[in-house]
C-alpha positions, -999 to 999 in steps of 0.1 A, spaced: 627 492 63 663 504 57 691 485 42 710 453 44 747 451 37 768 421 28 804 415 40 817 432 9 801 464 20 774 465 -8 741 479 4 706 469 -8 674 488 0 647 467 17 619 489 5 585 474 0 587 469 -37 624 460 -40 618 423 -45 590 405 -64 596 371 -50 612 355 -19 650 352 -20 676 333 1 712 342 4 733 314 17 770 318 28 795 297 11 816 297 43 794 302 74 822 311 98 836 339 78 804 353 61 781 378 77 754 404 68 744 436 85 709 452 89 708 489 94 682 508 116 670 477 134 646 487 161 651 468 195 632 471 228 600 478 207 576 498 229 597 497 260 617 525 276 651 514 261 638 513 225 663 525 200 677 516 165 710 497 160 730 483 132 731 445 138 753 418 121 743 382 116 759 349 104 740 322 86 716 324 58 694 354 50 659 350 37 638 380 25 601 372 20 575 395 7 543 400 25 513 425 19 527 448 46 562 448 34 593 427 36 603 402 64 640 394 68 647 361 84 681 347 97 684 309 95 710 298 121 720 267 140 703 262 173 735 264 195 748 294 176 713 310 182 716 303 219 752 317 221 738 350 205 707 351 229 727 348 261 751 375 248 722 397 238 699 392 269 729 397 292 765 407 287 789 382 275 811 391 304 787 377 329 798 349 354 800 315 336 774 298 357 747 325 349 756 321 312 751 283 316 717 287 333 707 312 306 717 288 279 695 260 293 664 282 297 669 300 264 672 266 246 641 252 265 621 283 260 627 280 222 619 243 220 589 244 245 560 250 219 574 222 196 581 199 225 548 199 243 511 197 236 507 234 248 515 248 214 485 270 210 492 307 211 465 326 229 462 364 230 426 368 241 408 401 248 379 401 273 361 434 270 330 443 286 314 478 292 339 487 319 365 461 318 392 452 295 416 424 304 443 414 280 474 395 280 501 389 254 509 352 246 536 337 226 528 352 193 525 328 163 551 335 137 540 317 105 572 326 87 598 319 114 602 302 148 608 333 171 611 370 167 644 387 176 631 413 202 621 413 239 587 398 231 604 365 225 641 366 234 667 391 224 686 378 195 712 403 180 733 380 159 771 386 164 763 424 171 774 419 207 807 407 215 809 370 222 832 359 249 850 326 255 828 323 285 796 325 263 810 298 240 819 277 269 785 280 286 768 268 255 792 240 247 792 226 283 754 226 284 750 215 248 715 197 243 705 203 280 669 212 287 650 223 317 623 196 325 594 192 348 578 157 351 598 147 320 585 175 298 602 206 285 596 237 305 582 272 294 612 288 310 601 324 314 625 350 328 627 387 335 652 412 344 645 419 380 617 404 402 620 431 429 625 406 457 597 381 451 590 363 418 555 363 404 534 333 394 525 326 358 488 335 360 494 371 369 508 378 335 491 353 313 463 327 314 445 318 346 465 286 348 487 270 374 521 261 362 539 241 391 574 254 381 563 290 376 552 297 411 562 326 433 594 324 455 613 348 478 645 357 458 669 351 486 687 323 505 660 321 533 630 298 524 605 317 547 600 354 543 569 371 557 556 400 537 526 416 523 524 434 489 525 470 501 551 466 528 572 448 503 570 474 477 575 503 502 606 487 516 639 473 502 641 438 516 673 419 512 672 397 481 697 384 454 684 411 429 687 439 454 722 449 445 741 481 439 774 465 430 784 487 401 811 465 390 789 434 389 761 453 370 786 464 345 796 429 338 761 414 335 740 441 318 744 451 282 753 487 276 718 501 271 704 482 301 729 499 324 709 531 318 683 517 341 697 520 376 665 520 397 654 486 387 648 473 423 627 502 435 615 531 413 591 560 413 571 579 386 544 607 391 516 621 371 491 648 372 454 639 368 454 654 334 487 636 323 470 603 333 439 612 313 460 618 282 480 586 287 448 564 292 431 581 261 462 576 240 471 540 251 437 525 256 415 547 233 391 556 262 383 592 275 377 588 313 383 625 319 407 638 345 417 608 365 405 608 402 417 574 415 438 544 406 428 513 427 443 479 428 417 451 427 439 421 424 477 415 430 498 385 425 522 373 452 551 397 443 528 427 445 522 429 407 488 442 400 467 423 374 433 441 379 434 478 382 405 502 384 410 536 368 383 562 378 380 595 361 355 623 362 335 609 333 337 571 338 358 541 352 375 512 335 391 481 350 422 468 331 445 439 332 467 419 331 503 429 341 516 441 307 484 460 298 486 479 330 522 488 323 514 499 289 484 521 299 502 541 325 534 550 306 543 565 273 565 533 269 559 508 297 563 510 334 591 489 347 565 466 363 530 466 376 542 460 412 534 495 425 514 514 452 497 547 446 501 578 468 485 612 462 507 641 469 499 677 464 473 668 437 496 644 418 497 605 416 530 590 429 536 554 418 562 537 439 572 505 423 594 474 425 612 453 399 616 453 361 596 430 340 568 405 347 589 388 374 579 352 364 606 325 364 643 334 365 653 367 377 683 377 356 699 401 381 692 378 411 707 348 391 738 369 383 743 377 420 738 339 429 765 330 402 789 357 415 784 341 450 796 306 438 763 291 430 763 265 401 739 269 371 719 239 383 715 255 419 703 286 401 678 268 380 663 248 410 660 280 430 638 298 404 621 267 389 612 245 418 608 208 411 626 209 378 656 190 365 682 196 339 689 168 314 705 163 281 675 153 259 684 162 224 712 159 198 725 190 183 739 197 148 775 187 160 765 154 174 
């Protein structure tokens, strides 16, 4: 698993047999103590996956499990939130976006503990010709949340904290996003593509009132259908090419993805055959057709029929479709399929599942002078922001 390094520069291997029992390293002075982890993989499975050296404050726990060692960072809640908003977005973001993100990141973390909906479900429904899978909030028996995109990005103090990030957390300290008095499951993604998605497209067949689809713009009524939406570039908060703003809001490696609002990939039938076989373990033969059977309001497909020369398979939901049709993941499942000169051309919209807050759209709203509460009410209709908890400094 690489090495960890203390602030004195001493390195220790984290190989499978290094430790025979769990150990905890507690800093004597938290504000001046830190440890580093080398070769940390971030963006696991996605197109930006890479390794980084990451630095953390707080206690370090190393626990031994049958498949190797697990490294856990014990850190106070508000320090965790400061790191998350500086890891998910750039610490140089507009202040009101950082405030909005502090509220939803805090709420997302506390949601499983604060509501009855604690159960984590990752079901797999498989029939002879249908495989529908979604990826829930994975249970972590040894720690609260993971540090990667599957939960929330948490990269310790690796990213440069700004005065604005600290101010955003301090000014919203203890504030949570609530619906009918209960903590919200405050989902978010990078770019909705013009219209946000409803919860059930990506996860359980369940209606969550504050995770419904909305048009990501200042006009309440927007007439569209899925295909015309994806094939066009309608005005929306997240439809921005402001290079200076994007440089302020996106971490360095996210800036490599420039075509987040509308994108295009193409494959030969044989390339698709090989992808499906490698990703799903099914040999359908050379692919003849990709057919959308069900879409959400944003155009994201959650049931896709893949027909090959040997057989066919229906797959879902949103993330499984993105995984099946790419060596990493497609930006989203909001795409239409054209056949051009014997190749499949996928024209797509957005980056991520599209549910809840659209990070790039929220950044544009903040840059236009919207407050963090206006941003949250826009993306999570019917919610309120309230200080409902005491923090470690209260």
